[in-house]
All heavy atoms as TSV, in Angstrom:
chain	resi	resn	atom	element	x	y	z
A	1	MET	N	N	3.384	4.732	-37.701
A	1	MET	CA	C	3.588	4.232	-36.358
A	1	MET	C	C	2.238	4.008	-35.687
A	1	MET	O	O	1.591	4.951	-35.250
A	1	MET	CB	C	4.424	5.228	-35.551
A	1	MET	CG	C	5.813	5.402	-36.111
A	1	MET	SD	S	6.824	6.579	-35.205
A	1	MET	CE	C	6.913	5.809	-33.627
A	2	PRO	N	N	1.805	2.803	-35.592
A	2	PRO	CA	C	0.466	2.539	-35.030
A	2	PRO	C	C	0.395	2.728	-33.522
A	2	PRO	O	O	-0.674	2.802	-32.965
A	2	PRO	CB	C	0.204	1.081	-35.423
A	2	PRO	CG	C	1.553	0.512	-35.636
A	2	PRO	CD	C	2.432	1.614	-36.111
A	3	GLN	N	N	1.537	2.823	-32.830
A	3	GLN	CA	C	1.501	3.012	-31.389
A	3	GLN	C	C	0.895	4.362	-31.008
A	3	GLN	O	O	0.342	4.529	-29.939
A	3	GLN	CB	C	2.899	2.951	-30.778
A	3	GLN	CG	C	3.653	1.682	-31.004
A	3	GLN	CD	C	4.558	1.806	-32.214
A	3	GLN	OE1	O	4.089	2.064	-33.309
A	3	GLN	NE2	N	5.850	1.605	-32.032
A	4	LEU	N	N	1.032	5.323	-31.880
A	4	LEU	CA	C	0.582	6.670	-31.568
A	4	LEU	C	C	-0.901	6.876	-31.845
A	4	LEU	O	O	-1.432	7.935	-31.556
A	4	LEU	CB	C	1.400	7.689	-32.365
A	4	LEU	CG	C	2.893	7.682	-32.066
A	4	LEU	CD1	C	3.599	8.715	-32.912
A	4	LEU	CD2	C	3.132	7.977	-30.601
A	5	ASN	N	N	-1.541	5.888	-32.394
A	5	ASN	CA	C	-2.964	6.003	-32.663
A	5	ASN	C	C	-3.726	5.721	-31.367
A	5	ASN	O	O	-3.744	4.585	-30.880
A	5	ASN	CB	C	-3.364	5.003	-33.754
A	5	ASN	CG	C	-4.819	5.111	-34.087
A	5	ASN	OD1	O	-5.497	6.029	-33.633
A	5	ASN	ND2	N	-5.301	4.174	-34.881
A	6	PRO	N	N	-4.380	6.726	-30.773
A	6	PRO	CA	C	-5.033	6.508	-29.480
A	6	PRO	C	C	-6.419	5.874	-29.573
A	6	PRO	O	O	-7.060	5.659	-28.561
A	6	PRO	CB	C	-5.125	7.918	-28.905
A	6	PRO	CG	C	-5.210	8.796	-30.090
A	6	PRO	CD	C	-4.395	8.129	-31.159
A	7	ASN	N	N	-6.864	5.575	-30.761
A	7	ASN	CA	C	-8.214	5.033	-30.907
A	7	ASN	C	C	-8.457	3.737	-30.137
A	7	ASN	O	O	-9.425	3.637	-29.406
A	7	ASN	CB	C	-8.551	4.830	-32.384
A	7	ASN	CG	C	-9.289	6.022	-32.949
A	7	ASN	OD1	O	-9.813	6.831	-32.201
A	7	ASN	ND2	N	-9.299	6.131	-34.256
A	8	PRO	N	N	-7.677	2.718	-30.287
A	8	PRO	CA	C	-8.052	1.460	-29.626
A	8	PRO	C	C	-7.876	1.462	-28.120
A	8	PRO	O	O	-8.670	0.885	-27.404
A	8	PRO	CB	C	-7.144	0.424	-30.285
A	8	PRO	CG	C	-6.016	1.186	-30.841
A	8	PRO	CD	C	-6.517	2.567	-31.130
A	9	TRP	N	N	-6.842	2.111	-27.604
A	9	TRP	CA	C	-6.536	1.934	-26.187
A	9	TRP	C	C	-7.003	3.067	-25.304
A	9	TRP	O	O	-7.152	2.883	-24.096
A	9	TRP	CB	C	-5.044	1.718	-25.987
A	9	TRP	CG	C	-4.174	2.812	-26.504
A	9	TRP	CD1	C	-3.597	2.877	-27.717
A	9	TRP	CD2	C	-3.798	4.002	-25.814
A	9	TRP	NE1	N	-2.881	4.029	-27.837
A	9	TRP	CE2	C	-2.980	4.746	-26.683
A	9	TRP	CE3	C	-4.063	4.518	-24.554
A	9	TRP	CZ2	C	-2.441	5.970	-26.333
A	9	TRP	CZ3	C	-3.524	5.740	-24.202
A	9	TRP	CH2	C	-2.724	6.452	-25.088
A	10	LEU	N	N	-7.270	4.255	-25.842
A	10	LEU	CA	C	-7.671	5.375	-24.993
A	10	LEU	C	C	-9.052	5.136	-24.375
A	10	LEU	O	O	-9.254	5.362	-23.184
A	10	LEU	CB	C	-7.645	6.678	-25.800
A	10	LEU	CG	C	-7.944	7.937	-24.996
A	10	LEU	CD1	C	-6.859	8.167	-23.959
A	10	LEU	CD2	C	-8.056	9.132	-25.914
A	11	PHE	N	N	-9.977	4.660	-25.157
A	11	PHE	CA	C	-11.310	4.388	-24.633
A	11	PHE	C	C	-11.279	3.285	-23.582
A	11	PHE	O	O	-11.953	3.366	-22.549
A	11	PHE	CB	C	-12.256	4.011	-25.779
A	11	PHE	CG	C	-13.629	3.676	-25.318
A	11	PHE	CD1	C	-14.495	4.665	-24.867
A	11	PHE	CD2	C	-14.079	2.365	-25.301
A	11	PHE	CE1	C	-15.761	4.356	-24.430
A	11	PHE	CE2	C	-15.336	2.054	-24.871
A	11	PHE	CZ	C	-16.178	3.056	-24.430
A	12	ILE	N	N	-10.489	2.283	-23.802
A	12	ILE	CA	C	-10.376	1.173	-22.837
A	12	ILE	C	C	-9.750	1.668	-21.540
A	12	ILE	O	O	-10.199	1.315	-20.445
A	12	ILE	CB	C	-9.552	0.024	-23.456
A	12	ILE	CG1	C	-10.318	-0.566	-24.619
A	12	ILE	CG2	C	-9.211	-1.025	-22.413
A	12	ILE	CD1	C	-9.539	-1.566	-25.403
A	13	MET	N	N	-8.732	2.502	-21.649
A	13	MET	CA	C	-8.084	3.021	-20.449
A	13	MET	C	C	-9.040	3.898	-19.639
A	13	MET	O	O	-9.139	3.764	-18.420
A	13	MET	CB	C	-6.837	3.820	-20.823
A	13	MET	CG	C	-6.057	4.301	-19.627
A	13	MET	SD	S	-4.723	5.412	-20.032
A	13	MET	CE	C	-5.616	6.885	-20.481
A	14	ILE	N	N	-9.750	4.782	-20.304
A	14	ILE	CA	C	-10.677	5.675	-19.596
A	14	ILE	C	C	-11.826	4.879	-18.991
A	14	ILE	O	O	-12.230	5.122	-17.844
A	14	ILE	CB	C	-11.182	6.781	-20.550
A	14	ILE	CG1	C	-10.037	7.728	-20.891
A	14	ILE	CG2	C	-12.333	7.551	-19.927
A	14	ILE	CD1	C	-10.383	8.773	-21.919
A	15	THR	N	N	-12.324	3.902	-19.704
A	15	THR	CA	C	-13.417	3.075	-19.178
A	15	THR	C	C	-12.971	2.273	-17.966
A	15	THR	O	O	-13.681	2.198	-16.951
A	15	THR	CB	C	-13.923	2.127	-20.278
A	15	THR	OG1	O	-14.291	2.901	-21.412
A	15	THR	CG2	C	-15.116	1.329	-19.799
A	16	SER	N	N	-11.804	1.689	-18.028
A	16	SER	CA	C	-11.335	0.906	-16.888
A	16	SER	C	C	-11.028	1.802	-15.694
A	16	SER	O	O	-11.290	1.437	-14.547
A	16	SER	CB	C	-10.114	0.084	-17.277
A	16	SER	OG	O	-9.080	0.950	-17.649
A	17	TRP	N	N	-10.489	2.973	-15.938
A	17	TRP	CA	C	-10.215	3.906	-14.854
A	17	TRP	C	C	-11.510	4.360	-14.196
A	17	TRP	O	O	-11.602	4.413	-12.963
A	17	TRP	CB	C	-9.436	5.100	-15.397
A	17	TRP	CG	C	-9.035	6.066	-14.351
A	17	TRP	CD1	C	-7.962	5.976	-13.526
A	17	TRP	CD2	C	-9.729	7.266	-13.999
A	17	TRP	NE1	N	-7.935	7.067	-12.682
A	17	TRP	CE2	C	-9.011	7.874	-12.952
A	17	TRP	CE3	C	-10.872	7.890	-14.465
A	17	TRP	CZ2	C	-9.417	9.062	-12.382
A	17	TRP	CZ3	C	-11.274	9.080	-13.885
A	17	TRP	CH2	C	-10.550	9.647	-12.860
A	18	LEU	N	N	-12.521	4.696	-14.965
A	18	LEU	CA	C	-13.806	5.107	-14.398
A	18	LEU	C	C	-14.482	3.963	-13.655
A	18	LEU	O	O	-15.091	4.170	-12.605
A	18	LEU	CB	C	-14.721	5.650	-15.503
A	18	LEU	CG	C	-14.383	7.044	-16.013
A	18	LEU	CD1	C	-15.272	7.403	-17.196
A	18	LEU	CD2	C	-14.523	8.076	-14.925
A	19	THR	N	N	-14.386	2.768	-14.198
A	19	THR	CA	C	-14.968	1.608	-13.518
A	19	THR	C	C	-14.317	1.402	-12.161
A	19	THR	O	O	-14.986	1.166	-11.160
A	19	THR	CB	C	-14.797	0.352	-14.386
A	19	THR	OG1	O	-15.419	0.578	-15.629
A	19	THR	CG2	C	-15.401	-0.861	-13.712
A	20	PHE	N	N	-13.011	1.490	-12.139
A	20	PHE	CA	C	-12.322	1.310	-10.869
A	20	PHE	C	C	-12.663	2.412	-9.878
A	20	PHE	O	O	-12.978	2.146	-8.726
A	20	PHE	CB	C	-10.810	1.259	-11.093
A	20	PHE	CG	C	-10.041	1.178	-9.820
A	20	PHE	CD1	C	-9.993	-0.003	-9.103
A	20	PHE	CD2	C	-9.380	2.280	-9.325
A	20	PHE	CE1	C	-9.300	-0.089	-7.932
A	20	PHE	CE2	C	-8.680	2.213	-8.149
A	20	PHE	CZ	C	-8.640	1.026	-7.452
A	21	SER	N	N	-12.612	3.660	-10.324
A	21	SER	CA	C	-12.773	4.763	-9.380
A	21	SER	C	C	-14.215	4.973	-8.941
A	21	SER	O	O	-14.454	5.482	-7.856
A	21	SER	CB	C	-12.204	6.049	-9.966
A	21	SER	OG	O	-12.928	6.418	-11.105
A	22	LEU	N	N	-15.175	4.607	-9.745
A	22	LEU	CA	C	-16.571	4.862	-9.393
A	22	LEU	C	C	-17.299	3.644	-8.834
A	22	LEU	O	O	-18.269	3.796	-8.097
A	22	LEU	CB	C	-17.339	5.384	-10.615
A	22	LEU	CG	C	-16.875	6.740	-11.149
A	22	LEU	CD1	C	-17.646	7.103	-12.398
A	22	LEU	CD2	C	-17.018	7.816	-10.104
A	23	ILE	N	N	-16.851	2.454	-9.167
A	23	ILE	CA	C	-17.583	1.248	-8.737
A	23	ILE	C	C	-16.766	0.410	-7.766
A	23	ILE	O	O	-17.212	0.084	-6.668
A	23	ILE	CB	C	-17.994	0.405	-9.968
A	23	ILE	CG1	C	-18.958	1.206	-10.834
A	23	ILE	CG2	C	-18.624	-0.904	-9.531
A	23	ILE	CD1	C	-19.294	0.553	-12.145
A	24	ILE	N	N	-15.560	0.069	-8.151
A	24	ILE	CA	C	-14.781	-0.885	-7.348
A	24	ILE	C	C	-14.183	-0.230	-6.109
A	24	ILE	O	O	-14.220	-0.790	-5.016
A	24	ILE	CB	C	-13.692	-1.531	-8.227
A	24	ILE	CG1	C	-14.351	-2.304	-9.355
A	24	ILE	CG2	C	-12.800	-2.432	-7.402
A	24	ILE	CD1	C	-13.395	-2.851	-10.361
A	25	GLN	N	N	-13.656	0.961	-6.248
A	25	GLN	CA	C	-12.982	1.596	-5.119
A	25	GLN	C	C	-13.911	1.873	-3.936
A	25	GLN	O	O	-13.535	1.591	-2.796
A	25	GLN	CB	C	-12.297	2.871	-5.584
A	25	GLN	CG	C	-11.407	3.481	-4.534
A	25	GLN	CD	C	-10.741	4.736	-5.037
A	25	GLN	OE1	O	-11.152	5.291	-6.044
A	25	GLN	NE2	N	-9.733	5.188	-4.348
A	26	PRO	N	N	-15.129	2.405	-4.121
A	26	PRO	CA	C	-15.997	2.592	-2.947
A	26	PRO	C	C	-16.359	1.275	-2.257
A	26	PRO	O	O	-16.508	1.225	-1.042
A	26	PRO	CB	C	-17.238	3.268	-3.521
A	26	PRO	CG	C	-16.773	3.926	-4.758
A	26	PRO	CD	C	-15.692	3.046	-5.302
A	27	LYS	N	N	-16.493	0.206	-3.029
A	27	LYS	CA	C	-16.792	-1.086	-2.410
A	27	LYS	C	C	-15.612	-1.583	-1.587
A	27	LYS	O	O	-15.783	-2.155	-0.511
A	27	LYS	CB	C	-17.157	-2.117	-3.475
A	27	LYS	CG	C	-18.503	-1.859	-4.094
A	27	LYS	CD	C	-18.861	-2.948	-5.068
A	27	LYS	CE	C	-20.164	-2.593	-5.723
A	27	LYS	NZ	N	-21.061	-3.704	-5.817
A	28	LEU	N	N	-14.405	-1.364	-2.086
A	28	LEU	CA	C	-13.230	-1.794	-1.332
A	28	LEU	C	C	-13.024	-0.949	-0.083
A	28	LEU	O	O	-12.607	-1.449	0.958
A	28	LEU	CB	C	-11.985	-1.714	-2.211
A	28	LEU	CG	C	-11.856	-2.750	-3.307
A	28	LEU	CD1	C	-10.627	-2.473	-4.137
A	28	LEU	CD2	C	-11.805	-4.135	-2.731
A	29	LEU	N	N	-13.316	0.327	-0.170
A	29	LEU	CA	C	-13.094	1.196	0.981
A	29	LEU	C	C	-14.152	1.028	2.063
A	29	LEU	O	O	-13.960	1.466	3.195
A	29	LEU	CB	C	-13.059	2.653	0.530
A	29	LEU	CG	C	-11.841	3.052	-0.296
A	29	LEU	CD1	C	-11.957	4.492	-0.748
A	29	LEU	CD2	C	-10.581	2.833	0.481
A	30	SER	N	N	-15.253	0.393	1.741
A	30	SER	CA	C	-16.301	0.217	2.746
A	30	SER	C	C	-15.986	-0.911	3.729
A	30	SER	O	O	-16.603	-1.004	4.782
A	30	SER	CB	C	-17.640	-0.059	2.065
A	30	SER	OG	O	-17.626	-1.333	1.460
A	31	PHE	N	N	-15.054	-1.783	3.385
A	31	PHE	CA	C	-14.683	-2.865	4.290
A	31	PHE	C	C	-13.946	-2.303	5.488
A	31	PHE	O	O	-13.137	-1.392	5.374
A	31	PHE	CB	C	-13.798	-3.895	3.594
A	31	PHE	CG	C	-14.487	-4.679	2.527
A	31	PHE	CD1	C	-13.996	-4.701	1.245
A	31	PHE	CD2	C	-15.642	-5.386	2.805
A	31	PHE	CE1	C	-14.617	-5.423	0.256
A	31	PHE	CE2	C	-16.278	-6.109	1.825
A	31	PHE	CZ	C	-15.768	-6.137	0.545
A	32	THR	N	N	-14.208	-2.881	6.627
A	32	THR	CA	C	-13.482	-2.458	7.823
A	32	THR	C	C	-12.275	-3.370	8.013
A	32	THR	O	O	-12.300	-4.539	7.644
A	32	THR	CB	C	-14.372	-2.550	9.073
A	32	THR	OG1	O	-14.821	-3.901	9.195
A	32	THR	CG2	C	-15.563	-1.620	8.956
A	33	THR	N	N	-11.267	-2.843	8.597
A	33	THR	CA	C	-10.072	-3.649	8.820
A	33	THR	C	C	-10.317	-4.614	9.977
A	33	THR	O	O	-10.993	-4.282	10.959
A	33	THR	CB	C	-8.871	-2.766	9.144
A	33	THR	OG1	O	-9.193	-2.000	10.288
A	33	THR	CG2	C	-8.548	-1.850	7.979
A	34	THR	N	N	-9.763	-5.792	9.883
A	34	THR	CA	C	-9.977	-6.788	10.933
A	34	THR	C	C	-9.133	-6.487	12.159
A	34	THR	O	O	-9.540	-6.752	13.271
A	34	THR	CB	C	-9.655	-8.196	10.418
A	34	THR	OG1	O	-8.327	-8.208	9.926
A	34	THR	CG2	C	-10.614	-8.579	9.313
A	35	ASN	N	N	-7.951	-5.939	11.953
A	35	ASN	CA	C	-7.076	-5.596	13.059
A	35	ASN	C	C	-6.765	-4.108	12.994
A	35	ASN	O	O	-5.816	-3.711	12.320
A	35	ASN	CB	C	-5.773	-6.395	13.000
A	35	ASN	CG	C	-6.009	-7.856	13.230
A	35	ASN	OD1	O	-6.877	-8.227	13.989
A	35	ASN	ND2	N	-5.237	-8.683	12.553
A	36	PRO	N	N	-7.520	-3.289	13.684
A	36	PRO	CA	C	-7.228	-1.859	13.617
A	36	PRO	C	C	-5.894	-1.558	14.298
A	36	PRO	O	O	-5.507	-2.236	15.242
A	36	PRO	CB	C	-8.384	-1.209	14.373
A	36	PRO	CG	C	-8.915	-2.286	15.240
A	36	PRO	CD	C	-8.648	-3.590	14.546
A	37	PRO	N	N	-5.186	-0.581	13.821
A	37	PRO	CA	C	-3.883	-0.274	14.418
A	37	PRO	C	C	-4.033	0.280	15.829
A	37	PRO	O	O	-4.961	1.025	16.130
A	37	PRO	CB	C	-3.294	0.774	13.471
A	37	PRO	CG	C	-4.458	1.319	12.739
A	37	PRO	CD	C	-5.506	0.254	12.708
A	38	THR	N	N	-3.136	-0.118	16.679
A	38	THR	CA	C	-3.156	0.361	18.062
A	38	THR	C	C	-1.837	1.041	18.370
A	38	THR	O	O	-0.808	0.755	17.750
A	38	THR	CB	C	-3.355	-0.800	19.050
A	38	THR	OG1	O	-2.281	-1.724	18.873
A	38	THR	CG2	C	-4.683	-1.484	18.829
A	39	ASN	N	N	-1.868	1.896	19.345
A	39	ASN	CA	C	-0.639	2.571	19.771
A	39	ASN	C	C	0.118	1.674	20.736
A	39	ASN	O	O	-0.411	1.263	21.756
A	39	ASN	CB	C	-0.967	3.900	20.451
A	39	ASN	CG	C	-1.501	4.888	19.456
A	39	ASN	OD1	O	-1.178	4.811	18.281
A	39	ASN	ND2	N	-2.320	5.818	19.910
A	40	LYS	N	N	1.340	1.386	20.389
A	40	LYS	CA	C	2.174	0.569	21.259
A	40	LYS	C	C	3.010	1.476	22.141
A	40	LYS	O	O	3.456	2.537	21.720
A	40	LYS	CB	C	3.100	-0.317	20.436
A	40	LYS	CG	C	2.438	-1.525	19.866
A	40	LYS	CD	C	3.489	-2.433	19.294
A	40	LYS	CE	C	2.916	-3.783	18.958
A	40	LYS	NZ	N	3.926	-4.694	18.458
A	41	THR	N	N	3.221	1.010	23.357
A	41	THR	CA	C	4.103	1.765	24.236
A	41	THR	C	C	5.540	1.365	23.932
A	41	THR	O	O	5.848	0.186	23.770
A	41	THR	CB	C	3.783	1.461	25.709
A	41	THR	OG1	O	3.949	0.060	25.925
A	41	THR	CG2	C	2.367	1.883	26.052
A	42	LEU	N	N	6.386	2.347	23.862
A	42	LEU	CA	C	7.777	2.076	23.559
A	42	LEU	C	C	8.498	1.623	24.823
A	42	LEU	O	O	8.447	2.296	25.850
A	42	LEU	CB	C	8.450	3.326	23.002
A	42	LEU	CG	C	7.902	3.813	21.666
A	42	LEU	CD1	C	8.550	5.128	21.278
A	42	LEU	CD2	C	8.207	2.769	20.613
A	43	THR	N	N	9.143	0.491	24.747
A	43	THR	CA	C	9.907	-0.014	25.884
A	43	THR	C	C	11.386	0.105	25.550
A	43	THR	O	O	11.823	-0.270	24.470
A	43	THR	CB	C	9.554	-1.482	26.180
A	43	THR	OG1	O	9.815	-2.264	25.019
A	43	THR	CG2	C	8.091	-1.605	26.561
A	44	THR	N	N	12.140	0.594	26.479
A	44	THR	CA	C	13.578	0.711	26.262
A	44	THR	C	C	14.267	-0.470	26.925
A	44	THR	O	O	13.996	-0.812	28.072
A	44	THR	CB	C	14.111	2.018	26.866
A	44	THR	OG1	O	13.783	2.027	28.243
A	44	THR	CG2	C	13.498	3.228	26.185
A	45	THR	N	N	15.137	-1.083	26.189
A	45	THR	CA	C	15.867	-2.227	26.720
A	45	THR	C	C	17.208	-1.749	27.251
A	45	THR	O	O	17.865	-0.887	26.663
A	45	THR	CB	C	16.085	-3.291	25.634
A	45	THR	OG1	O	16.782	-2.698	24.556
A	45	THR	CG2	C	14.746	-3.820	25.148
A	46	LYS	N	N	17.603	-2.336	28.365
A	46	LYS	CA	C	18.879	-1.963	28.970
A	46	LYS	C	C	19.975	-2.791	28.327
A	46	LYS	O	O	19.922	-4.013	28.311
A	46	LYS	CB	C	18.846	-2.218	30.470
A	46	LYS	CG	C	20.075	-1.739	31.169
A	46	LYS	CD	C	19.937	-1.862	32.671
A	46	LYS	CE	C	21.102	-1.177	33.312
A	46	LYS	NZ	N	22.056	-2.054	33.892
A	47	THR	N	N	20.937	-2.120	27.798
A	47	THR	CA	C	22.046	-2.827	27.155
A	47	THR	C	C	23.254	-2.800	28.068
A	47	THR	O	O	23.556	-1.794	28.706
A	47	THR	CB	C	22.399	-2.172	25.814
A	47	THR	OG1	O	22.747	-0.823	26.052
A	47	THR	CG2	C	21.226	-2.238	24.851
A	48	THR	N	N	23.935	-3.913	28.119
A	48	THR	CA	C	25.159	-4.001	28.920
A	48	THR	C	C	26.338	-4.158	27.964
A	48	THR	O	O	26.219	-4.825	26.933
A	48	THR	CB	C	25.107	-5.204	29.875
A	48	THR	OG1	O	24.907	-6.388	29.099
A	48	THR	CG2	C	23.980	-5.042	30.871
A	49	PRO	N	N	27.474	-3.577	28.291
A	49	PRO	CA	C	28.619	-3.698	27.384
A	49	PRO	C	C	29.165	-5.113	27.365
A	49	PRO	O	O	29.096	-5.841	28.351
A	49	PRO	CB	C	29.631	-2.712	27.956
A	49	PRO	CG	C	29.192	-2.455	29.346
A	49	PRO	CD	C	27.735	-2.722	29.428
A	50	TRP	N	N	29.675	-5.491	26.262
A	50	TRP	CA	C	30.232	-6.819	26.084
A	50	TRP	C	C	31.659	-6.843	26.619
A	50	TRP	O	O	32.464	-5.977	26.322
A	50	TRP	CB	C	30.209	-7.191	24.602
A	50	TRP	CG	C	30.801	-8.512	24.314
A	50	TRP	CD1	C	32.062	-8.771	23.888
A	50	TRP	CD2	C	30.142	-9.769	24.420
A	50	TRP	NE1	N	32.247	-10.102	23.719
A	50	TRP	CE2	C	31.066	-10.760	24.039
A	50	TRP	CE3	C	28.876	-10.184	24.808
A	50	TRP	CZ2	C	30.773	-12.106	24.031
A	50	TRP	CZ3	C	28.571	-11.528	24.794
A	50	TRP	CH2	C	29.513	-12.475	24.413
A	51	THR	N	N	31.943	-7.872	27.437
A	51	THR	CA	C	33.308	-8.011	27.929
A	51	THR	C	C	34.038	-8.971	26.998
A	51	THR	O	O	33.647	-10.136	26.876
A	51	THR	CB	C	33.298	-8.550	29.369
A	51	THR	OG1	O	32.595	-9.788	29.378
A	51	THR	CG2	C	32.674	-7.570	30.306
A	52	TRP	N	N	35.080	-8.464	26.374
A	52	TRP	CA	C	35.798	-9.287	25.410
A	52	TRP	C	C	36.743	-10.254	26.130
A	52	TRP	O	O	37.351	-9.921	27.120
A	52	TRP	CB	C	36.589	-8.387	24.459
A	52	TRP	CG	C	35.675	-7.555	23.619
A	52	TRP	CD1	C	35.300	-6.279	23.851
A	52	TRP	CD2	C	35.001	-7.962	22.435
A	52	TRP	NE1	N	34.440	-5.847	22.890
A	52	TRP	CE2	C	34.229	-6.868	21.991
A	52	TRP	CE3	C	34.966	-9.151	21.703
A	52	TRP	CZ2	C	33.444	-6.937	20.859
A	52	TRP	CZ3	C	34.177	-9.208	20.575
A	52	TRP	CH2	C	33.436	-8.105	20.158
A	53	PRO	N	N	36.888	-11.469	25.604
A	53	PRO	CA	C	37.735	-12.459	26.281
A	53	PRO	C	C	39.233	-12.192	26.110
A	53	PRO	O	O	40.038	-12.831	26.749
A	53	PRO	CB	C	37.338	-13.774	25.661
A	53	PRO	CG	C	36.725	-13.444	24.358
A	53	PRO	CD	C	36.146	-12.073	24.494
A	54	TRP	N	N	39.635	-11.286	25.238
A	54	TRP	CA	C	41.065	-10.981	25.080
A	54	TRP	C	C	41.341	-9.549	25.528
A	54	TRP	O	O	40.455	-8.706	25.507
A	54	TRP	CB	C	41.503	-11.229	23.636
A	54	TRP	CG	C	40.721	-10.423	22.637
A	54	TRP	CD1	C	40.921	-9.151	22.294
A	54	TRP	CD2	C	39.591	-10.864	21.891
A	54	TRP	NE1	N	40.001	-8.756	21.366
A	54	TRP	CE2	C	39.164	-9.800	21.096
A	54	TRP	CE3	C	38.879	-12.088	21.795
A	54	TRP	CZ2	C	38.098	-9.886	20.234
A	54	TRP	CZ3	C	37.816	-12.161	20.923
A	54	TRP	CH2	C	37.430	-11.071	20.169
A	55	PRO	N	N	42.572	-9.274	25.931
A	55	PRO	CA	C	42.895	-7.920	26.434
A	55	PRO	C	C	43.012	-6.888	25.349
A	55	PRO	O	O	43.153	-7.004	24.254
A	55	PRO	CB	C	44.198	-8.076	27.152
A	55	PRO	CG	C	44.706	-9.411	26.848
A	55	PRO	CD	C	43.639	-10.189	26.157
């Protein structure tokens, strides 16, 4: 069963994971968001009951 042989894919997986976590991720996290989140005030809407046209 060649799927169980970790030789070809284990090194590639570890290398790509290290590349992402050590090089790409800090660069992505350094960007600032263009629209920072703001606190919205909650507004309550007044609801009126519906008057049905039939009795």
